[in-house]
TORPA-4810 file (N, C-alpha, C, O; in nm, 3 decimals):
<nodes>
NODE_1_5.824_-11.465_14.126_5.721_-11.489_14.163_5.885_-11.579_14.198_5.954_-11.636_14.114_X
NODE_2_5.917_-11.566_14.369_5.993_-11.623_14.448_5.997_-11.777_14.439_6.100_-11.835_14.406_X
NODE_3_5.898_-11.834_14.464_5.872_-11.986_14.523_5.796_-12.002_14.488_5.687_-11.949_14.511_X
NODE_4_5.850_-12.159_14.353_5.696_-12.182_14.251_5.713_-12.237_14.371_5.710_-12.186_14.483_X
NODE_5_5.737_-12.383_14.325_5.731_-12.534_14.416_5.738_-12.534_14.580_5.819_-12.468_14.645_X
NODE_6_5.622_-12.639_14.643_5.684_-12.670_14.717_5.656_-12.863_14.730_5.573_-12.952_14.717_X
NODE_7_5.772_-12.839_14.760_5.733_-12.994_14.803_5.755_-13.090_14.909_5.787_-13.037_15.015_X
NODE_8_5.745_-13.229_14.910_5.774_-13.279_15.047_5.750_-13.445_15.117_5.645_-13.472_15.058_X
NODE_9_5.765_-13.507_15.160_5.821_-13.694_15.130_5.653_-13.684_15.016_5.638_-13.621_14.911_X
NODE_10_5.573_-13.755_15.076_5.450_-13.783_14.986_5.370_-13.631_14.888_5.267_-13.673_14.835_X
NODE_11_5.393_-13.488_14.858_5.322_-13.473_14.818_5.429_-13.332_14.717_5.546_-13.322_14.756_X
NODE_12_5.383_-13.232_14.593_5.440_-13.201_14.547_5.329_-13.104_14.442_5.250_-13.131_14.351_X
NODE_13_5.398_-12.921_14.546_5.314_-12.879_14.470_5.418_-12.737_14.317_5.513_-12.659_14.326_X
NODE_14_5.337_-12.773_14.222_5.405_-12.736_14.084_5.327_-12.613_14.100_5.226_-12.623_14.169_X
NODE_15_5.369_-12.450_14.026_5.310_-12.331_13.999_5.396_-12.321_13.870_5.519_-12.312_13.859_X
NODE_16_5.256_-12.328_13.736_5.271_-12.250_13.599_5.279_-12.152_13.516_5.246_-12.161_13.398_X
NODE_17_5.324_-12.048_13.573_5.288_-11.921_13.547_5.170_-11.910_13.392_5.054_-11.881_13.368_X
NODE_18_5.302_-11.959_13.315_5.199_-11.964_13.210_5.069_-11.997_13.168_5.006_-11.939_13.079_X
NODE_19_5.024_-12.114_13.252_4.863_-12.096_13.290_4.820_-12.035_13.399_4.709_-11.988_13.424_X
NODE_20_4.901_-12.039_13.451_4.846_-11.955_13.585_4.767_-12.059_13.754_4.684_-12.025_13.838_X
NODE_21_4.844_-12.180_13.735_4.775_-12.304_13.738_4.845_-12.328_13.862_4.962_-12.323_13.826_X
NODE_22_4.846_-12.351_13.985_4.892_-12.458_14.087_4.860_-12.595_14.114_4.754_-12.632_14.163_X
NODE_23_4.904_-12.628_14.099_4.881_-12.818_14.056_4.939_-12.898_14.169_5.048_-12.908_14.224_X
NODE_24_4.851_-12.936_14.176_4.918_-13.056_14.348_4.910_-13.212_14.267_4.827_-13.256_14.187_X
NODE_25_5.017_-13.265_14.317_5.021_-13.473_14.332_5.056_-13.476_14.433_5.142_-13.397_14.472_X
NODE_26_5.014_-13.549_14.494_5.005_-13.754_14.607_4.949_-13.676_14.700_4.874_-13.585_14.665_X
NODE_27_4.968_-13.693_14.792_4.930_-13.701_14.870_4.898_-13.614_15.013_4.953_-13.703_15.076_X
NODE_28_4.859_-13.522_15.116_4.863_-13.410_15.196_4.800_-13.413_15.310_4.679_-13.412_15.335_X
NODE_29_4.915_-13.419_15.392_4.825_-13.473_15.512_4.981_-13.468_15.633_5.046_-13.560_15.684_X
NODE_30_4.995_-13.302_15.644_5.068_-13.210_15.758_4.958_-13.216_15.919_4.849_-13.229_15.974_X
NODE_31_5.079_-13.198_15.922_4.967_-13.185_16.145_4.907_-13.037_16.120_4.819_-13.034_16.034_X
NODE_32_4.924_-12.968_16.154_4.886_-12.872_16.147_4.879_-12.738_16.052_4.972_-12.707_15.977_X
NODE_33_4.757_-12.662_16.065_4.796_-12.544_16.000_4.934_-12.501_15.887_4.962_-12.496_15.767_X
NODE_34_5.013_-12.466_16.080_5.177_-12.383_16.047_5.213_-12.415_15.917_5.249_-12.338_15.828_X
NODE_35_5.191_-12.600_15.910_5.280_-12.700_15.778_5.236_-12.624_15.734_5.284_-12.520_15.779_X
NODE_36_5.157_-12.605_15.657_5.056_-12.566_15.527_5.035_-12.423_15.512_4.970_-12.373_15.421_X
NODE_37_5.090_-12.363_15.599_5.221_-12.230_15.556_5.249_-12.205_15.438_5.226_-12.092_15.395_X
NODE_38_5.309_-12.313_15.348_5.485_-12.263_15.197_5.327_-12.282_15.114_5.308_-12.212_15.015_X
NODE_39_5.226_-12.371_15.156_5.156_-12.373_15.017_5.023_-12.256_15.054_4.934_-12.248_14.969_X
NODE_40_5.015_-12.181_15.164_4.948_-12.096_15.153_5.022_-12.001_15.125_4.980_-11.922_15.041_X
NODE_41_5.106_-11.985_15.163_5.201_-11.852_15.110_5.177_-11.872_14.923_5.132_-11.789_14.845_X
NODE_42_5.220_-11.992_14.898_5.265_-11.958_14.692_5.099_-11.940_14.663_5.055_-11.841_14.606_X
NODE_43_5.016_-12.051_14.712_4.842_-11.959_14.681_4.837_-11.810_14.693_4.789_-11.732_14.611_X
NODE_44_4.902_-11.778_14.825_4.868_-11.647_14.829_4.925_-11.629_14.650_4.858_-11.666_14.554_X
NODE_45_5.039_-11.576_14.644_5.217_-11.492_14.595_5.121_-11.552_14.357_5.146_-11.502_14.248_X
NODE_46_5.036_-11.654_14.391_4.967_-11.639_14.229_4.871_-11.525_14.263_4.891_-11.409_14.228_X
NODE_47_4.741_-11.575_14.352_4.673_-11.452_14.383_4.675_-11.301_14.353_4.626_-11.211_14.286_X
NODE_48_4.772_-11.338_14.453_4.809_-11.114_14.407_4.884_-11.102_14.278_4.953_-11.018_14.221_X
NODE_49_4.855_-11.182_14.265_4.971_-11.123_14.140_4.856_-11.060_14.014_4.893_-10.980_13.928_X
NODE_50_4.707_-11.116_14.024_4.593_-11.074_13.970_4.596_-11.135_13.812_4.615_-11.089_13.700_X
NODE_51_4.574_-11.227_13.855_4.553_-11.318_13.677_4.412_-11.309_13.642_4.328_-11.299_13.732_X
NODE_52_4.377_-11.312_13.515_4.265_-11.286_13.511_4.165_-11.409_13.549_4.048_-11.415_13.589_X
NODE_53_4.284_-11.518_13.511_4.221_-11.663_13.594_4.306_-11.743_13.650_4.415_-11.755_13.594_X
NODE_54_4.289_-11.789_13.726_4.381_-11.874_13.853_4.327_-11.990_13.914_4.227_-11.996_13.987_X
NODE_55_4.417_-12.099_13.870_4.380_-12.242_13.870_4.370_-12.296_14.012_4.434_-12.227_14.091_X
NODE_56_4.314_-12.388_14.061_4.372_-12.477_14.169_4.368_-12.600_14.063_4.270_-12.622_13.991_X
NODE_57_4.505_-12.692_14.065_4.418_-12.863_14.024_4.443_-12.922_14.137_4.537_-12.909_14.216_X
NODE_58_4.336_-12.998_14.137_4.389_-13.097_14.258_4.341_-13.220_14.196_4.310_-13.314_14.269_X
NODE_59_4.329_-13.232_14.054_4.341_-13.366_14.042_4.354_-13.496_14.076_4.271_-13.585_14.096_X
NODE_60_4.559_-13.485_14.082_4.628_-13.610_14.133_4.649_-13.560_14.302_4.752_-13.555_14.368_X
NODE_61_4.568_-13.540_14.324_4.599_-13.558_14.520_4.496_-13.600_14.586_4.390_-13.548_14.623_X
NODE_62_4.549_-13.713_14.595_4.458_-13.888_14.667_4.382_-13.835_14.742_4.262_-13.836_14.769_X
NODE_63_4.528_-13.759_14.792_4.405_-13.733_14.963_4.463_-13.592_15.021_4.570_-13.541_14.988_X
NODE_64_4.381_-13.547_15.104_4.349_-13.441_15.173_4.289_-13.429_15.345_4.172_-13.447_15.380_X
NODE_65_4.398_-13.395_15.427_4.306_-13.404_15.518_4.285_-13.270_15.666_4.347_-13.172_15.707_X
NODE_66_4.209_-13.316_15.687_4.089_-13.179_15.754_4.152_-12.995_15.726_4.111_-12.890_15.677_X
NODE_67_4.350_-13.081_15.838_4.365_-12.917_15.805_4.422_-12.851_15.686_4.450_-12.731_15.684_X
NODE_68_4.441_-12.949_15.569_4.424_-12.865_15.412_4.357_-12.854_15.402_4.352_-12.751_15.334_X
NODE_69_4.206_-12.908_15.431_4.072_-12.846_15.347_4.036_-12.755_15.396_3.947_-12.704_15.328_X
NODE_70_4.067_-12.671_15.534_4.041_-12.600_15.614_4.175_-12.451_15.567_4.153_-12.330_15.568_X
NODE_71_4.314_-12.527_15.528_4.349_-12.421_15.414_4.302_-12.379_15.324_4.280_-12.260_15.300_X
NODE_72_4.278_-12.484_15.253_4.186_-12.433_15.099_4.063_-12.395_15.163_4.089_-12.341_15.270_X
NODE_73_3.972_-12.399_15.146_3.834_-12.305_15.242_3.909_-12.224_15.296_3.831_-12.171_15.217_X
NODE_74_4.014_-12.123_15.374_4.055_-11.997_15.383_4.085_-11.959_15.300_4.045_-11.843_15.301_X
NODE_75_4.180_-11.991_15.139_4.209_-11.916_15.064_4.058_-11.825_14.972_4.032_-11.709_14.940_X
NODE_76_3.990_-11.959_14.959_3.842_-11.975_14.859_3.795_-11.829_14.917_3.743_-11.745_14.844_X
NODE_77_3.820_-11.808_15.063_3.706_-11.784_15.170_3.787_-11.621_15.073_3.712_-11.558_14.997_X
NODE_78_3.946_-11.570_15.091_3.978_-11.440_15.016_3.990_-11.415_14.979_4.073_-11.324_14.987_X
NODE_79_3.934_-11.446_14.878_3.996_-11.533_14.721_3.846_-11.416_14.690_3.843_-11.355_14.584_X
NODE_80_3.694_-11.390_14.826_3.606_-11.307_14.808_3.619_-11.158_14.772_3.531_-11.089_14.722_X
NODE_81_3.759_-11.116_14.811_3.772_-10.973_14.833_3.888_-10.974_14.627_3.877_-10.863_14.575_X
NODE_82_3.927_-11.019_14.588_3.917_-11.032_14.474_3.870_-10.963_14.384_3.750_-10.978_14.407_X
NODE_83_3.876_-10.897_14.296_3.767_-10.854_14.193_3.865_-10.821_14.113_3.964_-10.748_14.116_X
NODE_84_3.778_-10.939_13.993_3.844_-10.977_13.826_3.971_-11.071_13.796_4.065_-11.057_13.718_X
NODE_85_3.941_-11.157_13.874_3.982_-11.291_13.897_3.924_-11.399_13.961_3.886_-11.410_14.077_X
NODE_86_3.920_-11.510_13.831_3.832_-11.572_13.797_3.919_-11.756_13.899_4.003_-11.844_13.880_X
NODE_87_3.833_-11.717_13.984_3.908_-11.849_14.069_3.796_-12.048_14.018_3.679_-12.084_14.026_X
NODE_88_3.930_-12.114_13.971_3.877_-12.221_13.906_3.956_-12.338_13.949_4.072_-12.380_13.944_X
NODE_89_3.851_-12.368_13.990_3.913_-12.554_14.090_3.855_-12.676_14.024_3.746_-12.698_13.969_X
NODE_90_3.989_-12.765_14.053_3.962_-12.878_13.883_3.993_-13.014_13.978_4.082_-13.036_14.060_X
NODE_91_3.908_-13.076_13.944_3.844_-13.206_14.123_3.823_-13.316_14.016_3.755_-13.303_13.915_X
NODE_92_3.902_-13.442_14.058_3.828_-13.554_13.999_3.741_-13.626_14.035_3.704_-13.635_14.152_X
NODE_93_3.690_-13.695_13.930_3.613_-13.850_14.063_3.600_-13.891_14.107_3.510_-13.909_14.189_X
NODE_94_3.779_-13.981_14.047_3.808_-14.114_14.077_3.888_-14.069_14.211_3.962_-14.148_14.270_X
NODE_95_3.866_-13.934_14.255_3.948_-13.980_14.422_3.815_-13.938_14.437_3.735_-13.877_14.367_X
NODE_96_3.814_-14.025_14.627_3.625_-14.006_14.628_3.641_-13.900_14.737_3.524_-13.867_14.754_X
NODE_97_3.726_-13.817_14.833_3.691_-13.669_14.871_3.679_-13.575_14.776_3.670_-13.462_14.821_X
NODE_98_3.678_-13.581_14.705_3.671_-13.438_14.624_3.533_-13.435_14.593_3.467_-13.370_14.674_X
NODE_99_3.466_-13.491_14.493_3.312_-13.501_14.555_3.269_-13.393_14.603_3.242_-13.279_14.563_X
NODE_100_3.267_-13.485_14.753_3.216_-13.365_14.854_3.264_-13.245_14.916_3.195_-13.144_14.928_X
NODE_101_3.416_-13.262_14.966_3.484_-13.147_14.972_3.491_-13.032_14.863_3.521_-12.915_14.885_X
NODE_102_3.464_-13.076_14.767_3.482_-12.939_14.684_3.358_-12.867_14.646_3.356_-12.747_14.622_X
NODE_103_3.236_-12.962_14.642_3.127_-12.896_14.567_3.148_-12.773_14.733_3.123_-12.655_14.707_X
NODE_104_3.188_-12.801_14.881_3.201_-12.689_14.914_3.202_-12.608_14.922_3.111_-12.563_14.992_X
NODE_105_3.287_-12.522_14.869_3.370_-12.458_14.809_3.327_-12.323_14.711_3.376_-12.213_14.684_X
NODE_106_3.219_-12.391_14.679_3.105_-12.279_14.578_3.024_-12.276_14.685_2.928_-12.239_14.618_X
NODE_107_2.997_-12.280_14.752_2.965_-12.241_14.950_2.973_-12.104_14.988_2.888_-12.016_14.997_X
NODE_108_3.173_-12.107_15.022_3.212_-12.031_15.020_3.284_-11.938_14.935_3.364_-11.858_14.985_X
NODE_109_3.262_-11.941_14.797_3.222_-11.828_14.689_3.174_-11.878_14.574_3.217_-11.965_14.498_X
NODE_110_3.073_-11.807_14.573_2.961_-11.858_14.466_3.013_-11.791_14.332_2.936_-11.797_14.236_X
NODE_111_3.176_-11.707_14.307_3.200_-11.724_14.141_3.274_-11.847_14.138_3.258_-11.869_14.018_X
NODE_112_3.316_-11.906_14.163_3.410_-12.020_14.171_3.337_-12.110_14.056_3.223_-12.151_14.034_X
NODE_113_3.439_-12.116_14.006_3.412_-12.239_13.903_3.493_-12.386_13.833_3.578_-12.402_13.746_X
NODE_114_3.426_-12.465_13.912_3.428_-12.623_13.987_3.390_-12.656_13.870_3.291_-12.618_13.807_X
NODE_115_3.507_-12.763_13.827_3.534_-12.875_13.720_3.578_-13.019_13.785_3.694_-13.038_13.819_X
NODE_116_3.495_-13.100_13.798_3.524_-13.229_13.845_3.476_-13.318_13.778_3.354_-13.332_13.787_X
NODE_117_3.559_-13.417_13.682_3.560_-13.508_13.534_3.608_-13.622_13.635_3.632_-13.735_13.592_X
</nodes>
């Protein structure tokens, strides 16, 4: 994969190929869906490698605005077409937005494994 990191002023997203985990850190409050395109591309590139499991770790992401939640939701919806890859989303009870928002992802993808600690 060519691009394994996406960085901004307040956030960093890193791909760990050894664990097929995309780690989100910081605060994501980009202005519009087009600004989320590098992140969408990274997530899609990882998914296209058809790993046995793919983990999206949001535990260190303190804020995600509505455009970001929309981007994540669209990615999860698109994952319905993937067969043979288990999508795991990691969240934290320490981040108030995660409990409510991440539970909605389970409705979009019934096979999603959501772990909020």
